[in-house]
C-alpha positions in Angstrom: -9.3 8.1 27.4 -13.0 7.5 28.2 -15.6 8.7 25.7 -19.2 9.4 26.5 -21.0 11.6 24.0 -18.0 12.8 22.1 -18.2 12.3 18.3 -15.9 9.9 16.5 -14.5 13.0 14.7 -13.1 14.3 17.9 -11.7 10.8 18.8 -9.9 10.7 15.5 -8.4 14.2 15.9 -7.0 13.2 19.2 -5.8 9.9 17.8 -4.0 11.8 14.9 -2.2 14.1 17.3 -1.1 11.1 19.4 0.1 9.2 16.4 2.1 12.2 15.0 3.8 12.6 18.4 4.8 8.9 18.2 6.5 9.6 14.9 8.5 12.5 16.3 10.0 10.8 19.4 13.7 11.5 20.1 16.1 8.9 18.8 19.0 9.6 21.1 17.7 10.5 24.5 17.1 8.1 27.4 13.5 8.6 28.2 11.9 6.5 31.0 8.2 6.1 31.8 7.2 7.1 35.3 6.0 4.4 37.7 2.4 4.5 38.7 1.3 5.3 42.2 1.6 2.4 44.7 -1.2 0.0 44.4 -3.5 -0.8 47.4 -1.8 -4.1 48.1 1.4 -2.1 49.0 -0.2 -0.2 51.9 -2.7 -0.9 54.6 -6.3 -0.8 53.5 -8.7 1.8 54.9 -10.7 0.4 57.9 -14.2 -0.7 56.9 -17.4 0.1 58.9 -17.4 -1.8 62.1 -13.7 -1.8 62.5 -13.0 -4.5 59.9 -10.2 -4.1 57.4 -11.3 -4.3 53.8 -9.3 -6.9 51.7 -7.0 -5.1 49.3 -7.5 -5.6 45.5 -5.3 -8.4 44.3 -3.0 -7.3 41.5 -4.2 -10.0 39.0 -5.3 -8.7 35.6 -7.9 -10.8 33.7 -9.0 -10.4 30.1 -10.3 -12.5 27.2 -8.1 -13.7 24.3 -11.1 -14.9 22.3 -9.0 -17.8 20.8 -5.9 -19.8 21.2 -2.7 -18.1 19.9 -1.6 -19.9 16.8 2.0 -19.5 17.9 4.0 -17.5 20.5 7.1 -17.3 18.4 7.7 -13.6 17.8 9.2 -14.4 14.4 6.2 -16.3 13.2 3.2 -14.5 14.9 0.9 -12.5 12.7 -2.3 -11.9 14.6 -3.6 -9.7 17.4 -4.3 -12.6 19.7 -0.6 -13.7 19.7 0.6 -10.1 19.8 -1.4 -9.4 23.0 0.4 -12.2 24.7 3.8 -11.5 23.2 3.7 -7.8 24.3 3.8 -9.1 27.9 6.3 -11.8 27.4 8.9 -10.1 25.3 10.5 -6.7 24.7 12.3 -5.2 21.8 15.1 -2.6 21.7 12.4 0.0 22.1 8.8 0.1 23.4 5.8 2.4 23.2 4.4 4.3 26.2 0.8 5.4 27.0 1.3 8.5 24.8 2.3 6.5 21.8 5.9 7.7 22.1 8.9 5.5 21.5 11.0 5.1 24.6 14.0 2.9 25.4 13.3 -0.8 26.0 16.0 -3.4 26.2 18.3 -0.8 24.7 18.9 2.0 27.2 20.2 4.4 24.6 21.4 4.7 20.9 23.1 6.9 18.4 22.1 7.6 14.9 24.4 8.7 12.1 23.8 12.1 10.5 22.4 10.5 7.3 20.0 8.3 9.3 21.3 5.0 8.0 23.5 3.7 10.9 22.3 2.9 14.4 24.3 1.9 17.4 22.3 0.5 20.3 23.5 0.0 23.8 21.7 -2.7 25.7 21.0 -2.6 29.4 23.5 -4.6 31.3 20.8 -5.7 33.7 18.6 -7.1 30.9 18.0 -10.8 31.5 15.9 -13.7 30.2 13.3 -15.2 32.4 15.7 -18.0 33.2 18.3 -15.5 34.5 20.6 -15.5 31.4 21.8 -12.1 30.2 20.1 -10.6 27.1 22.9 -9.8 24.7 23.3 -8.0 21.4 24.1 -11.4 19.9 20.5 -12.6 20.8 19.1 -9.8 18.7 21.5 -10.5 15.8 20.6 -14.2 16.0 16.8 -13.5 16.2 16.7 -11.1 13.3 18.8 -13.3 11.0 16.6 -16.3 12.0 13.5 -14.4 10.7 15.4 -13.6 7.5 16.8 -17.1 7.0 15.1 -18.7 4.0 15.4 -22.1 5.7 13.2 -21.0 8.6 9.9 -22.9 8.4 7.2 -22.0 8.3 8.3 -18.8 6.5 8.0 -15.8 8.8 5.2 -13.6 7.4 6.8 -10.4 8.5 10.3 -11.0 7.2 9.8 -8.2 4.8 9.7 -5.7 7.7 13.4 -6.3 8.2 14.2 -5.4 4.6 15.1 -1.9 5.7 18.3 -3.5 7.0 21.1 -3.5 4.4 21.5 -6.9 2.8 18.3 -8.3 4.5 16.2 -8.7 1.4 19.0 -10.3 -0.7 19.6 -12.9 2.1 15.9 -13.6 2.6 15.2 -14.1 -1.1 18.3 -16.3 -1.6 20.2 -13.8 -3.7 23.0 -13.9 -1.2 23.5 -17.0 0.9 25.8 -15.4 3.4 24.0 -14.4 6.7 27.0 -12.1 7.5 25.9 -9.9 4.5 23.0 -8.7 6.7 24.2 -5.5 8.3 23.3 -6.3 11.9 26.3 -7.0 14.1 26.8 -7.6 17.8 30.0 -5.6 18.5 30.1 -6.9 22.0 27.6 -8.3 24.5 25.9 -5.0 25.0 26.4 -3.2 21.7 24.4 -3.8 18.5 25.2 -2.0 15.2 22.6 -1.8 12.4 23.0 -0.3 9.0 20.0 0.5 6.8 19.5 0.5 3.1 18.3 4.0 3.3 17.1 6.4 6.0 13.8 5.2 7.5 12.0 7.8 9.8 10.0 5.1 11.6 12.7 2.6 12.2 12.7 3.1 16.0 9.0 2.5 16.0 9.5 -0.7 14.1 11.8 -2.0 16.7 9.0 -2.2 19.2 7.1 -4.5 16.9 6.9 -8.2 17.6 9.0 -9.5 14.7 12.0 -7.5 16.0 11.7 -9.1 19.5 14.7 -11.3 20.5 14.3 -15.0 21.2 16.6 -17.1 23.4 19.4 -19.1 21.8 17.9 -22.4 23.1 15.2 -22.2 20.3 17.9 -23.5 17.9 17.5 -27.0 19.3 13.7 -27.1 19.7 11.5 -26.2 16.7 8.3 -26.6 18.8 9.6 -24.4 21.6 6.8 -21.8 21.2 3.9 -24.2 21.6 4.4 -25.1 25.3 4.7 -22.9 28.4 7.5 -25.0 29.8 9.9 -24.2 26.9 9.2 -20.5 26.4 12.0 -18.3 27.7 11.2 -14.6 27.5 12.7 -11.2 28.3 9.7 -9.1 29.0 7.9 -7.9 32.1 6.1 -11.3 32.5 6.9 -15.0 31.9 4.5 -17.7 31.0 3.4 -20.0 33.8 0.6 -22.0 32.4 -0.9 -22.6 28.9 -4.0 -24.8 28.6 -4.4 -25.0 24.9 -7.8 -23.7 23.6 -8.8 -22.8 27.2 -6.6 -20.4 29.1 -3.1 -18.8 29.5 -1.4 -17.4 32.5 1.6 -15.2 33.0 3.4 -14.2 36.2 5.7 -11.3 36.9 9.2 -11.9 35.6 11.6 -11.4 38.6 14.5 -11.0 36.2 13.0 -8.1 34.3 15.3 -5.1 34.5 12.3 -2.8 35.5 10.5 -5.3 37.7 9.8 -2.6 40.3 7.6 -0.8 37.7 5.5 -4.0 37.2 2.5 -4.0 39.6 0.5 -7.0 38.3 1.6 -10.2 39.9 -0.3 -12.3 37.3 -2.1 -11.8 34.0 -4.8 -14.4 33.3 -6.3 -14.9 29.9 -9.4 -16.9 29.1 -10.3 -18.1 25.6 -14.0 -17.5 25.1 -15.2 -16.9 21.5 -18.8 -15.9 22.4 -19.2 -12.2 22.9 -22.3 -12.5 25.1 -20.4 -14.9 27.4 -17.5 -12.5 27.5 -19.6 -9.5 28.5 -21.4 -11.7 31.2 -17.9 -12.6 32.6 -17.0 -9.0 32.8 -20.3 -8.0 34.5 -19.9 -10.9 37.0 -16.3 -9.7 37.8 -14.6 -12.7 36.2 -12.9 -10.2 33.8 -11.4 -6.8 34.4 -11.2 -5.9 30.7 -13.5 -7.0 27.9 -13.8 -6.3 24.2 -11.4 -5.4 21.5 -8.7 -5.9 20.5 -8.7 -9.6 21.7 -12.4 -10.0 22.4 -15.8 -8.5 21.6 -18.7 -6.7 23.1 -22.0 -7.7 21.5 -22.9 -5.0 19.0 -26.5 -4.8 20.1 -25.3 -4.1 23.7 -23.2 -1.1 22.8 -26.2 1.4 22.8 -27.3 0.0 26.2 -23.9 0.2 27.8 -23.6 3.8 26.6 -26.5 4.5 28.8 -26.0 2.2 31.8 -22.2 2.1 32.1 -20.7 5.2 30.4 -17.8 5.4 32.7 -16.7 1.8 31.9 -17.4 1.7 28.1 -14.5 3.0 26.0 -15.0 3.8 22.3 -11.8 5.0 20.7 -10.7 5.5 17.2 -7.7 3.4 16.2 -5.4 3.2 13.1 -7.0 0.0 11.8 -9.1 -1.0 8.8 -11.7 -3.7 8.2 -12.1 -5.1 4.7 -12.8 -8.2 2.6 -10.2 -10.1 0.6 -10.7 -11.3 -2.9 -8.7 -14.3 -4.0 -7.3 -12.5 -7.0 -6.1 -15.8 -8.4 -9.4 -17.6 -8.5 -12.2 -17.2 -11.1 -14.4 -15.1 -11.0 -12.5 -12.9 -8.6 -9.6 -12.7 -11.1 -11.7 -10.2 -13.0 -11.4 -6.6 -11.9 -14.9 -5.6 -13.1 -16.5 -8.2 -10.9 -14.4 -7.1 -8.0 -15.5 -3.5 -8.6 -19.1 -4.4 -8.9 -19.1 -6.2 -5.5 -17.4 -3.2 -3.9 -19.9 -0.7 -5.3 -23.0 -2.7 -4.3 -22.6 -2.3 -0.5 -24.0 0.4 1.7 -21.2 1.0 4.3 -23.0 3.7 6.3 -25.9 1.2 6.9 -23.4 -1.4 8.2 -21.8 1.0 10.7 -25.2 2.5 11.7 -27.2 -0.7 12.0 -24.7 -3.6 12.4 -21.4 -2.7 14.1 -22.8 0.2 16.2 -19.4 1.4 17.5 -19.0 4.7 15.7 -16.9 3.2 12.8 -16.4 5.2 9.6 -17.1 3.9 6.1 -13.9 3.1 4.3 -13.0 3.5 0.6 -9.3 3.0 1.0 -7.0 0.9 3.2 -5.0 3.5 5.1 -7.1 4.6 8.1 -7.4 8.0 9.9 -4.8 8.6 12.6 -1.8 7.7 10.5 0.8 10.5 10.1 1.2 12.1 6.6 3.4 14.9 5.3 2.4 17.6 7.7 -0.7 16.2 9.5 -2.7 13.1 8.9 -2.4 11.1 5.7 -6.1 10.4 5.3 -6.8 14.2 5.5 -4.2 15.0 2.9 -5.2 12.2 0.6 -8.9 11.5 0.5 -10.1 7.9 0.0 -12.3 8.8 -3.0 -11.2 5.8 -5.0 -14.7 4.6 -5.8 -18.4 5.3 -5.0 -21.3 3.2 -4.0 -23.5 2.9 -7.1 -25.8 -0.1 -7.6 -26.7 0.6 -11.2 -23.0 1.0 -12.2 -22.3 -2.2 -10.2 -24.9 -4.1 -12.2 -23.3 -3.0 -15.5 -19.8 -3.9 -14.3 -20.9 -7.3 -13.1 -22.4 -8.1 -16.5 -19.3 -6.8 -18.2 -17.0 -8.9 -16.0 -19.1 -12.1 -16.5 -19.0 -11.6 -20.3 -15.2 -11.3 -20.1 -15.0 -14.6 -18.3 -17.6 -16.3 -20.6 -20.1 -16.7 -17.8 -23.9 -16.2 -18.0 -24.4 -15.6 -14.3 -22.4 -15.1 -11.1 -21.7 -18.4 -9.5 -22.5 -18.9 -5.8 -19.5 -18.3 -3.6 -18.5 -18.2 0.1 -17.3 -15.5 2.4 -15.0 -17.0 5.1 -14.7 -15.3 8.5 -13.1 -16.3 11.8 -15.6 -17.3 14.5 -17.0 -14.1 15.9 -20.6 -12.9 16.1 -19.8 -9.4 14.8 -18.0 -10.8 11.7 -21.0 -13.0 11.1 -23.4 -10.1 11.2 -21.3 -8.0 8.9 -21.1 -11.0 6.4 -24.8 -11.6 6.6 -25.5 -7.9 5.9 -23.1 -7.8 2.9 -24.5 -11.1 1.5 -28.0 -9.7 1.8 -27.0 -6.5 0.0 -25.5 -8.4 -2.8 -28.6 -10.6 -3.1 -30.9 -7.6 -3.3 -28.7 -5.4 -5.4 -27.1 -7.8 -7.8 -29.2 -11.0 -7.5 -26.3 -13.2 -6.5 -26.1 -16.0 -3.9 -23.5 -15.9 -1.2 -22.8 -18.4 1.6 -20.9 -17.5 4.7 -18.6 -19.8 6.7 -17.0 -19.4 10.1 -13.6 -21.0 10.7 -11.5 -21.4 13.8 -8.8 -18.7 14.0 -5.8 -20.8 13.3 -7.5 -22.6 10.5 -8.7 -19.4 9.1 -5.2 -17.9 9.0 -3.7 -20.9 7.3 -6.5 -20.9 4.6 -5.9 -17.3 3.9 -2.1 -17.7 3.6 -2.6 -20.7 1.3 -5.2 -18.8 -0.8 -7.6 -21.5 0.1 -10.7 -19.3 0.0 -12.9 -17.3 -2.4 -13.5 -14.2 -0.2 -12.5 -13.7 3.4 -12.7 -11.0 6.0 -9.6 -9.2 7.1 -8.5 -6.4 9.5 -5.2 -4.7 9.6 -3.8 -2.7 12.6 -0.8 -0.6 11.8 2.6 -1.9 12.8 4.1 1.6 13.0 3.0 5.2 12.4 3.4 5.4 8.6 1.1 4.6 5.7 3.7 2.1 4.5 2.4 -0.3 7.2 -0.6 -0.8 4.9 0.8 0.0 1.5 3.6 -2.7 1.4 1.2 -5.5 2.4 0.4 -6.3 -1.2 3.7 -6.1 -2.8 4.6 -9.2 -4.8 6.1 -11.7 -2.5 5.1 -10.0 0.8 4.6 -12.5 3.6 1.2 -10.9 4.3 0.0 -10.8 0.7 -2.8 -13.3 1.1 -4.8 -12.2 -2.0 -2.4 -13.3 -4.8 -2.1 -9.7 -6.0 1.0 -8.9 -8.2 1.4 -5.6 -10.0 5.0 -4.6 -11.1 3.9 -0.9 -11.3 2.6 -1.1 -7.7 5.8 -2.7 -6.5 7.8 0.1 -8.2 5.8 2.8 -6.5 6.3 1.2 -3.1 10.0 0.6 -3.6 10.4 4.3 -4.6 8.5 5.4 -1.6 10.7 3.3 0.7 13.9 4.7 -0.8 12.8 8.4 -0.9 14.3 10.8 1.6 11.7 13.5 0.7 8.6 13.0 3.0 6.3 14.9 0.6 7.4 12.6 -2.2 7.0 9.5 -0.1 3.4 10.4 0.8 2.5 11.1 -2.8 4.0 7.8 -4.0 2.1 5.9 -1.3 -1.1 7.7 -2.3 -0.6 6.7 -5.9 0.0 3.1 -4.8 -3.2 3.1 -2.8 -5.1 4.5 -5.7 -3.7 1.8 -7.9 -4.6 -0.9 -5.4 -8.2 0.3 -4.9 -9.4 2.5 -7.8 -7.6 0.7 -10.6 -7.4 -2.9 -9.5 -9.9 -3.2 -6.6 -7.6 -5.8 -5.2 -9.5 -5.7 -1.8 -12.9 -4.5 -0.7 -12.7 -1.8 2.0 -15.7 -1.7 4.5 -14.9 0.5 7.5 -12.3 2.1 9.6 -12.3 0.5 13.1 -13.0 1.9 16.5 -12.0 0.0 19.6 -15.0 -0.9 21.8 -14.1 -2.2 25.2 -15.2 -2.3 28.8 -12.7 -1.5 31.6 -13.2 -1.6 35.4 -13.0 1.9 36.9 -10.2 0.9 39.4 -8.0 -0.5 36.6 -5.3 2.0 35.7 -2.7 2.4 33.0 -4.1 -0.5 30.9 -4.8 1.1 27.5 -5.4 0.4 23.8 -2.8 2.4 21.9 -3.2 4.2 18.5 -2.4 0.9 16.8 -5.2 -0.9 18.4 -3.0 -3.0 20.6 -3.7 -3.6 24.3 -0.8 -2.5 26.6 -0.9 -3.8 30.2 2.7 -4.1 31.2 2.6 -1.1 33.5 -1.0 -1.5 34.6 -2.3 -1.7 38.2 -5.4 -1.6 40.4 -5.9 1.2 42.8 
């Protein structure tokens, strides 16, 4: 949806309605997305002046990936760059349409038991891999158990997302060594049975997430299969045709995809340019059809200009995503809660969104963003993020208290790490300047290549680092269970048994009101009590899109969806 002069509040209201609709999708009806109108290359072009025929628009979609995907293994991927590619290459049992609704994917239909704990999925008989092999229920059973297998290395960061399946956590944590104890079973080639530990309202939404994608059985014999185009066999609307590491990636239409007639793009070409100015220039010189988030960036200072010069191409949209800084909770002095609180209180978030990011972002004081469904409406409306307030004088007092508790006379110089990006750099510079002026402390900033940055965060090889989280499904739990002890995405070293207990209770509760209250308590504990992370703002998605590009959209999660896109 294009936004010109509408306020961000209106954007978020629309986003919330869309997100709530996503959570209410039918679980047992076969819904299909309608195919877009025929593209221009399927009919004669209109005669041009002078009797010449104008060349039709080629159905090749081009956008920027910003950086090389660290991996294209759905079981190991954990970043938006990889997800943008995987969403074209693979498909889960379900998928999400342009309205944020869950619709059948590789599974054409399913049944759910009355108590919501047993699912029977019926796979499409014409579902095939890009090499022509049939996609079977056994492929899904193998893939999910591969993610859970404690022997899988590196350890899949999203293995915990499968813990909703009965026996999954025990197998993944080595409490039960038998893979058959995981309640996912291929009854026959086209029937998959899944039993959950307890009813999970958003389970169908989870199945459209990358960790639940199937992988071809050939991966058993090649641990490096996901690093080269020639060894990637996929089941989605596209297949990979070329991957020039650190430079570009190309996909072509998968002729074996069951809904190939709905796919209009013949190719999807992705560049890897990490400079936002260069990306915008490529868009303006028609080298790109889409530029900006989630996989690229529009220079912040250009946003006000583009609002005036190209309002029909600039899209600013609220998304369910948060931007924050990580504390290494294991490392001194960030192992002290008062120092963490002092740093959080000494930042002017409104100044950052007004003068630095310039994209209509909202100051954040929690981790769950607007747009996520709550008990009856939106979680953020029902549970305010009033977990702390900006207060420089109180921050000074807390800093001195924390230093005293650690036996330090002054705050040591430290480094904020960020992945290479001009916007991240400017935010880090602004935050460092505020801490210098307000608290008298010295801060260095350091940019790192995306893959290196992720590895350092996972290994807790940092002091402070930037982070962003896009929701994986339409529920606060997508944010709340990040920092449970042992979570594959817990890259701050946080461990609080009381927090874990609240999250476990929320996951097991069948009462939606109780679930939301438990998650709100957990968020309050994470932020107000422990200040385990430092919230900065709630994202908006800022992007440029060519006027003739249709049905390519950024969904409520902040993920780009181009599978049913086309040029008119």
